[in-house]
C-alpha positions as CSV (number, residue, x, y, z in Angstrom):
1,X,141.5,44.5,-45.4
2,X,140.9,43.6,-41.8
3,X,141.0,46.0,-38.9
4,X,144.2,44.2,-37.9
5,X,145.8,44.9,-41.2
6,X,144.7,48.5,-41.1
7,X,146.4,49.1,-37.8
8,X,149.6,47.3,-38.7
9,X,149.8,49.3,-41.9
10,X,149.1,52.6,-40.2
11,X,151.7,52.0,-37.4
12,X,154.7,50.4,-39.2
13,X,157.1,51.4,-36.4
14,X,155.1,49.9,-33.6
15,X,156.5,46.6,-32.2
16,X,153.7,44.3,-33.4
17,X,154.9,40.9,-32.0
18,X,154.5,37.9,-34.3
19,X,154.9,34.2,-33.4
20,X,157.0,33.6,-36.6
21,X,159.2,36.6,-36.4
22,X,162.1,35.5,-34.1
23,X,164.4,38.3,-35.3
24,X,161.8,40.9,-34.4
25,X,161.1,39.3,-31.1
26,X,164.8,39.2,-30.2
27,X,165.1,42.9,-31.1
28,X,162.1,43.8,-29.0
29,X,163.3,41.8,-26.0
30,X,166.7,43.5,-26.2
31,X,165.1,47.0,-26.3
32,X,162.9,46.1,-23.4
33,X,166.0,44.8,-21.4
34,X,164.1,41.6,-20.7
35,X,167.0,39.3,-21.7
36,X,169.9,38.5,-19.4
37,X,173.4,39.1,-20.6
38,X,174.3,36.4,-23.2
39,X,170.8,34.9,-23.1
40,X,169.6,33.6,-26.5
41,X,166.1,33.2,-27.8
42,X,165.6,29.7,-29.2
43,X,162.0,29.5,-30.2
44,X,158.5,30.9,-29.8
45,X,154.9,29.5,-29.9
46,X,151.4,30.5,-29.2
47,X,150.5,29.9,-25.5
48,X,146.9,28.8,-25.3
49,X,143.9,29.6,-27.4
50,X,142.8,32.9,-25.8
51,X,140.4,35.2,-27.6
52,X,141.6,38.7,-26.6
53,X,145.4,39.0,-26.8
54,X,148.4,37.7,-28.6
55,X,150.0,35.4,-26.0
56,X,153.4,33.9,-26.8
57,X,155.6,31.4,-25.0
58,X,159.2,32.3,-25.5
59,X,162.0,29.8,-24.8
60,X,165.6,30.8,-24.4
61,X,168.7,28.8,-23.7
62,X,168.0,29.4,-19.9
63,X,164.2,29.6,-19.3
64,X,160.8,30.2,-20.7
65,X,158.4,33.1,-20.2
66,X,155.1,34.4,-21.5
67,X,154.7,37.6,-23.5
68,X,151.1,39.0,-23.6
69,X,150.5,41.9,-26.0
70,X,147.2,43.7,-26.2
71,X,146.2,45.0,-29.7
72,X,143.4,47.4,-30.7
73,X,141.5,44.4,-32.0
74,X,140.4,41.0,-30.6
75,X,143.1,38.6,-31.5
76,X,140.8,35.7,-32.4
77,X,138.4,38.0,-34.3
78,X,140.6,40.6,-36.0
79,X,137.7,42.7,-37.3
80,X,136.4,43.4,-33.8
81,X,137.8,46.5,-32.2
82,X,139.0,46.2,-28.5
83,X,140.3,48.7,-25.9
84,X,144.0,49.0,-26.5
85,X,144.7,50.0,-22.9
86,X,143.5,46.7,-21.4
87,X,147.1,45.6,-20.6
88,X,147.3,48.7,-18.3
89,X,144.3,47.5,-16.4
90,X,145.6,44.0,-16.2
91,X,148.9,45.3,-14.7
92,X,146.8,47.2,-12.1
93,X,144.9,44.0,-11.3
94,X,148.2,42.2,-10.7
95,X,149.5,45.1,-8.5
96,X,146.3,45.1,-6.5
97,X,146.3,41.4,-5.7
98,X,150.0,41.1,-5.1
99,X,149.4,41.4,-1.4
100,X,146.6,38.9,-1.3
101,X,148.2,35.5,-0.7
102,X,145.2,33.4,-1.6
103,X,145.0,35.2,-5.0
104,X,148.6,35.9,-5.9
105,X,149.7,32.4,-5.1
106,X,147.2,31.1,-7.6
107,X,148.3,33.3,-10.5
108,X,151.5,33.5,-12.6
109,X,153.9,36.2,-11.4
110,X,154.0,39.5,-13.3
111,X,157.7,39.9,-14.2
112,X,157.6,43.0,-16.2
113,X,155.5,45.5,-18.2
114,X,156.0,47.7,-21.2
115,X,153.1,50.2,-21.3
116,X,154.1,51.7,-24.6
117,X,154.1,48.4,-26.4
118,X,151.1,47.1,-24.4
119,X,153.1,44.1,-23.3
120,X,153.2,42.1,-20.1
121,X,156.0,39.7,-19.2
122,X,154.6,36.8,-17.2
123,X,155.9,33.7,-15.5
124,X,155.5,30.6,-17.6
125,X,153.7,27.7,-15.9
126,X,155.5,24.7,-17.5
127,X,153.2,21.9,-18.7
128,X,150.0,23.7,-17.4
129,X,146.9,23.2,-19.5
130,X,143.6,25.0,-19.3
131,X,140.3,23.2,-18.5
132,X,138.7,23.8,-21.9
133,X,138.8,20.1,-22.8
134,X,135.9,19.7,-20.3
135,X,133.5,21.1,-22.9
136,X,134.4,18.4,-25.4
137,X,134.1,15.7,-22.8
138,X,130.4,16.7,-22.3
139,X,130.2,15.7,-18.6
140,X,132.2,12.5,-18.9
141,X,134.9,14.1,-16.8
142,X,134.0,15.8,-13.6
143,X,136.1,18.4,-11.9
144,X,137.7,17.0,-8.7
145,X,136.5,18.2,-5.3
146,X,139.9,19.6,-4.5
147,X,139.9,21.6,-7.8
148,X,136.3,22.9,-7.1
149,X,137.5,24.0,-3.7
150,X,140.6,25.8,-5.1
151,X,138.5,27.7,-7.7
152,X,136.1,28.8,-4.9
153,X,138.9,29.8,-2.6
154,X,140.5,32.0,-5.2
155,X,137.3,34.0,-5.7
156,X,136.5,34.2,-2.0
157,X,140.0,35.5,-1.3
158,X,139.8,38.1,-4.1
159,X,136.3,39.3,-3.1
160,X,137.0,39.4,0.6
161,X,140.3,41.3,0.4
162,X,139.0,44.0,-2.0
163,X,135.5,44.5,-0.5
164,X,135.0,48.3,-0.1
165,X,134.4,51.5,-2.1
166,X,134.9,50.9,-5.8
167,X,138.4,51.9,-7.0
168,X,138.1,54.1,-10.1
169,X,141.5,52.8,-11.3
170,X,139.9,49.4,-11.5
171,X,136.6,50.3,-13.1
172,X,137.8,49.0,-16.5
173,X,134.8,50.7,-18.2
174,X,135.9,50.2,-21.9
175,X,136.4,46.5,-21.5
176,X,133.1,46.3,-19.5
177,X,131.3,48.1,-22.4
178,X,132.8,45.6,-24.9
179,X,131.8,42.6,-22.8
180,X,128.3,44.1,-22.1
181,X,127.6,44.2,-25.9
182,X,128.7,40.6,-26.4
183,X,126.8,39.2,-23.4
184,X,123.6,41.3,-23.3
185,X,123.0,42.8,-26.7
186,X,124.6,41.0,-29.7
187,X,123.3,37.5,-29.1
188,X,119.7,38.8,-29.0
189,X,120.1,41.2,-31.9
190,X,118.2,40.9,-35.1
191,X,120.9,38.8,-36.9
192,X,122.6,35.8,-35.4
193,X,126.3,36.5,-35.1
194,X,127.2,32.9,-36.0
195,X,125.7,30.1,-38.1
196,X,123.8,28.4,-35.3
197,X,122.4,25.5,-37.3
198,X,126.0,24.5,-38.1
199,X,126.5,24.0,-34.4
200,X,123.2,22.1,-33.9
201,X,120.3,21.6,-36.3
202,X,117.3,23.7,-35.4
203,X,119.3,26.0,-33.0
204,X,118.6,29.1,-35.0
205,X,114.9,28.5,-34.6
206,X,115.3,28.1,-30.9
207,X,117.3,31.3,-30.7
208,X,114.6,33.2,-32.7
209,X,112.0,32.0,-30.2
210,X,114.1,33.3,-27.3
211,X,114.6,36.7,-29.1
212,X,110.8,36.9,-29.4
213,X,110.3,36.5,-25.7
214,X,109.7,40.1,-24.5
215,X,109.8,39.2,-20.7
216,X,113.1,37.4,-21.2
217,X,114.6,40.3,-23.2
218,X,113.6,42.7,-20.4
219,X,115.2,40.5,-17.8
220,X,118.5,40.3,-19.8
221,X,118.5,44.1,-20.3
222,X,118.0,44.7,-16.6
223,X,120.9,42.2,-15.8
224,X,123.1,44.1,-18.3
225,X,122.4,47.4,-16.5
226,X,123.4,45.7,-13.2
227,X,126.6,44.5,-14.8
228,X,127.5,48.1,-15.8
229,X,127.1,49.4,-12.3
230,X,130.1,49.6,-10.0
231,X,130.1,47.2,-7.1
232,X,132.0,46.5,-3.9
233,X,134.6,43.9,-4.9
234,X,137.3,43.5,-7.5
235,X,136.2,40.7,-9.9
236,X,138.2,38.5,-12.2
237,X,135.6,39.2,-14.8
238,X,136.0,36.1,-17.0
239,X,136.0,33.2,-14.6
240,X,135.7,30.1,-16.8
241,X,137.7,27.0,-17.8
242,X,139.7,28.9,-20.3
243,X,141.1,31.0,-17.4
244,X,141.7,27.9,-15.2
245,X,145.0,26.0,-15.6
246,X,145.9,22.7,-14.2
247,X,149.6,22.9,-13.2
248,X,152.0,20.7,-11.4
249,X,151.3,22.8,-8.2
250,X,147.5,22.8,-8.5
251,X,145.0,25.1,-10.2
252,X,146.1,28.5,-11.4
253,X,144.1,31.4,-12.7
254,X,145.0,33.7,-15.7
255,X,143.7,36.5,-17.9
256,X,142.0,39.0,-15.6
257,X,141.8,41.7,-18.3
258,X,138.0,41.8,-18.0
259,X,138.1,42.4,-14.3
260,X,136.3,45.3,-12.7
261,X,134.8,46.5,-9.4
262,X,131.4,44.9,-9.4
263,X,129.0,42.5,-7.8
264,X,130.6,39.2,-6.6
265,X,127.6,37.4,-8.0
266,X,128.9,38.0,-11.5
267,X,132.1,36.0,-11.0
268,X,130.2,33.2,-9.1
269,X,127.4,33.2,-11.8
270,X,130.0,33.0,-14.6
271,X,131.7,30.0,-13.0
272,X,128.4,28.2,-12.3
273,X,127.3,28.8,-15.9
274,X,130.4,27.1,-17.3
275,X,130.0,24.2,-14.9
276,X,126.6,23.7,-16.7
277,X,128.1,24.3,-20.2
278,X,130.8,21.7,-19.5
279,X,128.3,19.1,-18.4
280,X,129.3,19.0,-14.8
281,X,126.8,17.5,-12.4
282,X,124.7,19.9,-10.3
283,X,126.6,18.6,-7.2
284,X,129.7,20.3,-8.6
285,X,128.0,23.7,-8.7
286,X,126.5,23.2,-5.2
287,X,130.0,22.3,-3.8
288,X,131.4,25.4,-5.5
289,X,128.8,27.6,-3.9
290,X,129.2,26.0,-0.5
291,X,133.0,26.2,-0.7
292,X,132.9,29.8,-1.7
293,X,130.9,30.4,1.4
294,X,130.3,34.2,1.1
295,X,126.7,35.5,1.4
296,X,125.3,36.3,-2.0
297,X,122.0,37.4,-3.6
298,X,120.8,34.1,-5.3
299,X,118.7,35.9,-7.9
300,X,121.7,37.8,-9.3
301,X,123.8,34.7,-9.3
302,X,121.1,33.0,-11.4
303,X,120.6,36.0,-13.7
304,X,124.3,36.4,-14.4
305,X,124.7,32.6,-14.9
306,X,121.8,32.4,-17.3
307,X,123.0,35.2,-19.5
308,X,126.5,33.7,-19.6
309,X,125.1,30.4,-20.8
310,X,122.9,32.1,-23.4
311,X,125.7,34.2,-24.9
312,X,128.1,31.2,-25.0
313,X,125.5,29.2,-26.9
314,X,124.3,31.8,-29.5
315,X,126.8,34.6,-29.3
316,X,130.2,35.3,-30.9
317,X,132.5,33.8,-28.3
318,X,131.8,30.2,-28.9
319,X,133.2,27.4,-26.7
320,X,134.9,24.2,-28.0
321,X,131.6,22.2,-27.5
322,X,131.4,19.6,-30.3
323,X,128.5,19.8,-32.8
324,X,125.4,18.6,-30.9
325,X,121.9,17.2,-31.4
326,X,119.7,18.8,-28.8
327,X,122.3,19.7,-26.1
328,X,122.5,23.4,-27.0
329,X,118.8,23.9,-27.4
330,X,117.9,22.2,-24.2
331,X,120.5,24.2,-22.2
332,X,119.4,27.4,-23.9
333,X,115.8,26.7,-22.7
334,X,117.1,25.9,-19.2
335,X,119.0,29.3,-19.2
336,X,115.7,31.0,-20.1
337,X,113.9,29.4,-17.2
338,X,116.9,30.2,-14.8
339,X,116.6,33.9,-15.9
340,X,112.8,34.2,-15.6
341,X,112.5,32.2,-12.4
342,X,115.8,33.6,-10.9
343,X,116.9,30.1,-9.8
344,X,120.3,28.8,-10.6
345,X,119.3,25.2,-10.3
346,X,117.1,25.5,-13.4
347,X,120.3,25.2,-15.4
348,X,120.4,21.5,-14.4
349,X,116.6,20.7,-14.7
């Protein structure tokens, strides 16, 4: 029995939302007073392929909206425990950025919250699609200049407007601990968390060589310690193509449940890492950094980017990169050099 099944069995009266339970969904929405008088629920579907939460698109006879429920497990990996209070942090994030035009205007509106059921009611962005297909296209499609500039502007506005003493209400320590283990510990543990050779022949051997590099492991551990320290700015915390949506009104940003008060270099490094993972040309990363424009410590941008690349190639949270022949091993070696030399450009050499 999975962790998910254990929880559902132990809490039979809790409103566990399900995509195929329209009757239960209608009853829940009625109790939450989120339906207008006479409004009827027509259908429901999964909204996106997120890892952490159950995210549903609900259509009624009048509108559509998003329900996002946090569970005490990772939705994509139901045997991995996850902080159940993460929806409360996400609500705090939305409240904090509501007065920052350059941030709030680039995110869906938070329409309601139900702390007891760990549910957020969010604006639906019709026809919006995340940028995950970039991984499958392996560099054949480059992000447009205007989109790079929008992504940089969101981070700059978020970091500038929240720069100051760390807010303990936005520390998000439990989610940070979970993320720390999956970025800095599990990928370099004694056992590979996934079948690496199924992704690319010989990748397991390359990963073993990386695990045997003592200097590299020390650098990763030091970077993980930095990640756990509080910093001056509110961060998105998971700034990658799965959180970037192309909409009819431009790029939008979703899923800030991993956010925390930390170093801005982490958000910037994460974005740069995924530009490399998605096969974007180095000029795309350079434009992103120039458009962001805020003074940063380059060594920490490089370190955070290098570890993000490493964990996405040999860790649990795999990306939709097609099975490859050399791409992963080469990029993994580049990430090692970027970490040891503390130079972001090594990811493209």
